[in-house]
Steps between C-alpha positions, in 0.01 A plus 500: 500500500638841400552745786241776533610834367460808715261732317592865469138596430325654800119521474344771717129519572329768705196428720283661230603242240751721317779267391824552313836330472854627538819326395742504791854618441756221532823514700690563175270789405539662840874438502550684171294794620689508830834505316396808303382676816822403678713649223300823516537526876873425487546762227317766704701430814829486305433834327424666833817351651710645217336841543574492873861405432546785251343775708603392850856397422697436821185560703323207335463322834278789614259412221502129575196535726302677226604235251380223731166675544467532123589133459226404743245722321590360158513139617170499689311789343566413136229237469246687714539812285451317172220283639306819568596688183464205262227310684700195610783515247868577540714575191607136488144370527382755246766384254388138527130585532455382858289662771443461875134476600300380799417130494132596457588680176493859633785753462740517793501797734773691681502282812500181292806619312680612816435168675606275212816701442603529864483122520754473220747505790364159601492374140867592452613274787765355493624772266408347165119512491502128576204534739297698248581259217405201714171667596417571135574141401299352787185715487209441264487865395878543468513739796806603696469586871419864426220393268357263758496771766345764272270251321641596160594312183707584192325441167557544129362838397357391164402147590177550689181377343137500597255212514232577247446766233199669346417612153471873433155647550320820410599807711139580582445144622803529725382831642152365571627184667738693725205657679397153621836421659533490879858461614605347829725706727804300386414538132448874546834538681679309225345720231566817698864402552547458126334834422722678754823341377443471124651839409822413688545164326704433189260491200575133429442408865179708510368332187581154636332561835200666337449201273522257793257698716258586219476137392451399862212740559340412166507133587378560855199711396440357151578831331575545130858595416624841393796581274683710760527316836615814686198693373276212601640505853460876519133470404449218747667701775288808427176304476555333839592811698254579783404828331411310185238294682136615510406724791264235635788252525725757668241556773471126564 
């Protein structure tokens, strides 16, 4: 009997029946991205060290404390900064189209990024990332210790797909059907989060997320499809706002 292969596909299903699948990043994928990020960090620290040496001269030891502070900021703040600016991507991850997300499929937040990156100190033990590598190889979702603590995963940016698709429908049919939709609190929060973050996302990332969410809501509420998923979500969001409900419903 052939040994069972570990699947890199991670299906995610919300309580409302919204389901989609991500392809988890392998150890090799993450290693290549880490190498790029390491080279960038080393280059930044090296350039600053040369600048200190040139301008401080014999008094270079006086600037050693500042250099150590900068090293700490670069080493531990690098990933947090880019996670916030690029929504879960560092330059290395962006190059290889990887992204850090929550295991439930949501974008990571500031505290998630801080936690997973502070615990890199534990992953590095005993100085060669052996602990982190072992954790990735032994966990079903390829998570290092920082990922386990922050409940995050690393996935392929362009390899997420959604269960189910709909054929395009007439715009007026879509608009009419939207008025019948009643979102749960979780569904509303998910839609609101997308609407608040969409203008800060890379266009390719925004289009991908919009397609996943739009297809999910169409399947959930049996809605006809629309050519522009972002426009569809905008209409859905507007139609389900409290102010958009009839006055009788608002008083209830």
